C-alpha positions in Angstrom: 111.8 100.8 102.2 110.9 100.4 105.9 108.6 97.7 107.2 105.4 98.3 109.2 107.1 97.9 112.5 109.8 100.4 111.7 107.1 102.8 110.4 105.1 102.5 113.6 108.2 103.2 115.8 109.2 106.2 113.7 105.7 107.7 113.7 105.4 107.1 117.5 108.5 109.2 118.0 107.3 112.0 115.7 103.9 112.0 117.5 105.5 112.2 121.0 107.8 115.0 119.8 104.8 117.0 118.4 102.9 116.7 121.6 105.9 117.8 123.6 106.4 120.9 121.4 102.7 121.8 121.4 102.5 121.5 125.2 105.5 123.7 125.6 104.4 126.3 123.1 107.1 125.5 120.6 104.8 125.6 117.6 107.4 126.1 114.9 109.2 122.9 116.0 105.8 121.1 116.2 105.0 122.1 112.6 108.5 121.1 111.4 108.2 117.7 113.1 104.8 117.1 111.6 106.1 118.0 108.2 108.9 115.4 108.5 106.4 112.8 109.4 104.2 113.8 106.4 107.2 113.5 104.1 107.8 109.9 105.2 104.1 109.0 104.7 104.0 110.7 101.3 107.1 108.9 100.0 105.5 105.5 100.9 102.2 106.3 99.3 103.8 107.6 96.1 106.4 104.8 95.9 105.4 102.8 92.8 107.7 99.9 93.9 106.0 99.5 97.3 103.5 96.6 97.1 102.7 96.7 100.8 99.1 97.8 100.6 98.6 97.7 104.4 101.6 100.1 104.9 100.3 102.4 102.2 96.8 102.5 103.8 98.4 103.2 107.2 100.5 105.9 105.7 97.4 107.7 104.5 95.8 107.6 107.9 99.0 108.7 109.7 99.7 111.3 107.1 96.2 112.8 107.7 96.9 112.8 111.4 100.2 114.8 111.1 98.6 117.1 108.5 96.0 117.9 111.2 98.8 118.4 113.7 100.5 120.8 111.3 97.2 122.7 111.0 97.0 122.9 114.8 100.6 124.1 115.0 99.9 126.9 112.5 96.7 127.8 114.4 98.5 128.1 117.7 101.3 130.1 116.1 98.8 132.4 114.4 96.8 133.1 117.6 99.8 133.9 119.9 98.6 137.5 120.3 96.1 138.0 123.2 93.7 140.0 121.0 93.7 137.7 118.0 90.0 137.0 118.3 89.3 140.7 117.6 91.4 140.8 114.4 89.3 140.0 111.3 92.0 138.7 109.0 93.5 136.4 111.7 90.0 135.2 112.8 89.1 134.2 109.2 92.4 132.3 108.7 92.2 130.7 112.2 88.7 129.5 111.5 89.8 127.7 108.3 92.7 126.1 110.1 90.5 125.0 112.9 88.0 123.4 110.5 90.8 121.6 108.6 92.4 120.3 111.8 89.1 119.2 113.3 88.0 117.3 110.2 91.3 115.5 109.9 91.4 114.5 113.6 87.8 113.4 113.5 88.7 111.2 110.5 91.7 109.5 112.0 89.7 108.9 115.3 88.0 106.1 113.4 91.3 104.3 113.3 93.3 105.5 116.2 92.2 105.1 119.9 90.6 108.3 121.1 92.7 108.5 124.3 95.8 108.9 122.0 94.2 112.0 120.5 93.0 113.6 123.8 95.6 116.5 123.8 94.6 117.4 120.2 90.8 117.2 120.7 91.1 119.3 123.9 93.0 122.0 122.0 90.4 121.9 119.2 87.6 122.3 121.8 89.4 125.3 123.3 89.4 127.1 120.0 85.8 126.2 119.3 84.9 127.8 122.7 86.9 130.9 121.8 84.9 131.4 118.5 81.6 130.5 120.2 82.1 133.0 123.0 83.0 135.8 120.7 80.9 135.2 117.6 78.3 132.6 118.5 77.4 129.7 116.3 77.6 131.7 113.1 75.8 131.6 109.7 77.1 130.0 106.6 76.9 130.0 102.8 75.7 126.8 101.2 76.0 126.5 97.4 73.2 124.9 95.4 74.2 123.1 92.3 72.9 120.4 89.9 75.6 117.8 89.6 75.5 116.1 86.2 78.3 113.6 86.7 80.6 112.5 89.6 83.4 109.9 89.1 84.9 107.5 91.6 88.6 108.2 92.0 89.2 104.5 92.8 87.5 102.7 89.9 86.8 105.6 87.5 83.1 104.7 87.3 79.9 106.6 88.1 80.3 107.3 91.9 76.5 107.0 92.4 76.4 103.4 91.2 79.9 101.9 92.0 80.5 99.8 95.1 83.2 102.1 96.7 82.5 104.1 99.8 83.6 107.7 100.3 86.3 108.1 102.9 87.3 104.4 102.8 90.8 103.4 101.7 91.3 101.0 98.9 94.7 99.7 98.0 96.4 102.9 99.1 93.8 105.3 97.7 91.4 107.4 99.9 88.1 107.1 98.1 86.2 110.3 97.0 83.8 111.4 94.3 85.2 113.7 91.7 82.6 116.2 90.4 83.2 116.5 86.6 80.2 118.4 85.4 77.8 120.6 87.4 75.4 123.6 87.0 75.4 126.3 89.7 71.9 127.1 90.9 72.4 129.6 93.8 73.6 130.1 97.3 71.6 129.7 100.6 72.3 131.1 104.0 72.1 128.3 106.6 72.9 127.5 110.2 74.2 124.0 109.7 76.2 123.7 106.4 78.0 120.8 104.9 81.2 122.8 104.9 81.8 125.0 108.0 84.7 126.8 106.3 82.0 128.8 104.4 81.3 131.0 107.4 80.0 134.5 106.9 81.6 137.1 109.1 79.9 140.3 110.3 82.7 142.7 109.1 82.1 141.5 105.5 78.5 142.7 105.6 78.2 146.0 103.7 75.3 148.4 103.0 74.8 148.9 99.2 74.3 152.7 99.6 72.7 155.2 101.8 69.4 155.2 99.8 69.0 151.4 99.7 68.2 149.1 102.5 69.9 146.2 100.8 73.2 144.7 102.0 75.9 142.6 100.3 78.2 140.1 102.1 81.5 138.7 101.0 82.5 135.2 101.9 83.6 131.7 100.8 80.9 129.7 99.2 82.8 126.6 98.0 86.2 125.1 99.1 88.5 122.4 97.7 89.5 120.9 101.0 90.9 117.3 100.9 91.8 115.2 103.8 94.8 113.8 101.9 96.0 117.0 100.2 99.5 116.4 101.4 100.0 113.5 99.0 100.5 115.6 95.9 101.9 118.7 97.6 105.5 119.8 97.0 
């Protein structure tokens, strides 16, 4: 198993290569390089024989960074066509990738100097402007539910009373609350949702019938996004 210095050097090379490929429009190579970096991080996190907690914690942060770069690489590849912003299926998929990428990069910016992330944040801003210019700020679905129990994935106790903080890393584990029992109550239409992936698009608005003034709209109302979803992926 590599030490922290070896890890830092290896990840620095991966990061520079990803930036080079992104800048030169080689998005397939950028994605492949990000995946190699993710595999290294995943092996360290899942290694039961590794007792270096600091290295495991760092691997989670760096893994999230490269998972965001992978999202951005896929987003760039998806939107190579000049008229992508007018193709509904591509727009919906691109929006999800943008949200995923932005959330991951925002998270790692708490640990990595912002000047190191400038090229990524500028690209994210470019896509945000594309969506804003074409579709405005948007409206979103926001599910209403009564949560009966939520468990802490670090200690296994009631998440509302334990001492752990969501988003913090404890001994190689990214803390989060696991909802175990809930009752759906309804769905609201809002301007500022908790999850921006639940955007409602105009082409999914349909009139019920010619004799009815009602409309239906299809869209995502709940997602299972995780910052560290790369850990258990194949």
